[in-house]
N, C-alpha and C positions, 0 to 999 in steps of 0.2 A: 820805533817811536814808543816812548813809554806811555802806559795807560794813565789817563788822567783820573785822578780820584773822583769817584762818583759823588755828585752833590746830593745830599739828602733833602728831599722835599718835606718841608715842615708845614703842617696845616696851620693856617692863621689862628691865632688865639680866639677862643669863643668870646663873643661879646656878651657882656653881662647885661641882663635886663634891668632897666632902671625904673620900670613901672609895672602895673598889673598886666596879666595876659589879656590881649585884646579880645580873644574869643570868650573869655570868662566875662569880660565887660559886656559884650554883646548878649550873652546868655542872660545876665542879670537884667539888662534893659528889656529884653523880650518878656521875661517873667513878670517884671514890675509893670510894664506898660501893655505889651501885646498879649502875653499869656494871662496876666491878671485881668485884663479887659475881657478876654474870652471867657474866663470863669464867671465874671460878673454877668456877662451877657447870657450865659447859660442859666445862671440862677434866676435872672429876671424872666427869662423865657419860660422856665418851669413854674413860676409863681402864677397862680390863677388870677385872672382879671375879672372882677365882678363889679358890675355897674348897678345903678338904681333905675327902676322903671315905674311908670305910673300907668302903663298900658296893660290891660288884662288880656292875656292870650295863653295859648298852649305853649309849653316849652319846646324849643327847637330840637332839644336832645335830652338825654337822660332816660331813666326807667320808664317803660311804657305801661299803660293799663293792662292788667292781667298778668304781669310779670312779678317776680319776686325781686324787690329792690336790694341793693347791696347792704350787707350788715355793716355796722360801724360801732366802735367803742370810743367815746369821747369824754374828756373831763367835764365835770359839772361846774357851773358858776355858783359857788356857795353850797354845793352838794357833791356827793360822791360820783365817781365815773358811772356812766350809763351806757348800755348796749341796746341797740335797736331790737335784738331778738328777745329781750326781757319783756317787751310789750305785746308779744304774741298772745292773742286771745282778747285784746282790747282794740277798739277802733283808734287809729293813730293819725294825727295830723302833724307832718313835718314841715316846719317853716324855716327857711334860711333868711337871716336878717342881719343888720348891723345898726349901730347907733346913729350913723350918718344918714340913714334911710328913713325919712319922715313917713312915707307910705307904710313902711313896716310898723313903726310905732303906732300909727293910727289904727292898725288892725288889732292891737292887743286888747283894748277894751271890748271890742266886738267878739273877739275870741273868748274872752273871759265869760261873757254872757252866754255864748253858744255852748260852752263847756259845762254849764250848770245842769245839775240833775242827771248826770250820766257818768259813764266810766271812760269817756274820751281822754286820751293821753295826747297832750300837745307838746311835741318835741321841738323846741325853738333853738336852732343851731346858729350861734353867733359867729360870724366870719371874723374871728379874733385876729387872724393873720393880717388883716388890713385895718383893724380897729385896735381895741385894747380892752382887757377885762374890766378896768376901772371905768372906762367909758360905757361899757354895757351895764354895769351896776348903776351908774348915775342915770342912764336913760330909763331904767326900769323902776326907779324910785317912785314915780307918780302912780304906778300901777300896783295893785294888791293882788298879785298872781298866786293862787294857791298851789303849793308844791305837790299836792296830791294829783294835780292834773297838768301843771306846767313844769316842764323839765328844760331848764336853760343850760345848754351845752356849749362848750368852746371848741371851735375848729381852729386850733392854734397854727396848724401847718397847711391847711387847705385840703386835707386828705378827703374829707366828706364832700367838699365842693367838687373835687375832681371825680370822685366816685359817681356823683349825681349829675355831673356835667353842668353845674349851675353857672349861668352867665350873668344873671341879674338877680337882684333882691327887690321885693320879696318873691321867693319861689316856694310854692306849697305843694306837698304830696299828701294825698288822702289814701290811707291804707286800711283795707278791710281787716276783720278779726283774724283771718287766716294769713295775714302778712302780705298779701298781694296788693299791687297798686290799683286803686279804683279810678282816680283822676289826678291830674297834675295841672297847675296853673302858675303863671307869673303875673305879677302886678297885685295891687291892693284889691281884694275881692269884694264886690258889692254884696249886700246882705242876701239877695236872692240866689246868687251863684254860690256863696258860702253855705247857706242853709241847704241848698239842693245837694251839694257835694257831701255835706255831713250826713244827710239823710240816707245816702247810698252806702255808708259804711257802718251805720249804727244797727 
């Protein structure tokens, strides 16, 4: 019996894709919706959340009395950059504030009176990351704060707020001449508390 010629098996012709690769489509959707949402969530999670308080109390966190607080260098509002270490040798009051905090603004006239006749340096750190430089400038217009004693600095990224673990404004740190923390308070300080705290660092 004669051998039958072998039939050659031919692979079916490849089908041409008529649209984009579905895996690429899924990847783009993930990045645009899922992945992008994850990035946004992480950014919001890392952004400090600072509220306003009218309650006078000790801070729940941050540098403690007797310790050396973190150094920082921040841009000035209408002045050159300033570093905390520059004020070593002077009594220092650090105040975290923003223009939406009326208790903060109410403290400025009293701080101006308290600063007279001495070498006290008041370092007022504006939480610019949740406010804006122009809002800070507008809020300070009614006050005539001498630049020899008032240093208005901008915390554009929240770096100083994170370093000092600030949760509410106003938050105040009183530093002795050797740079260590004497006292810390949150809330608008009444005159007796303010004057007593300043007396400890002068």
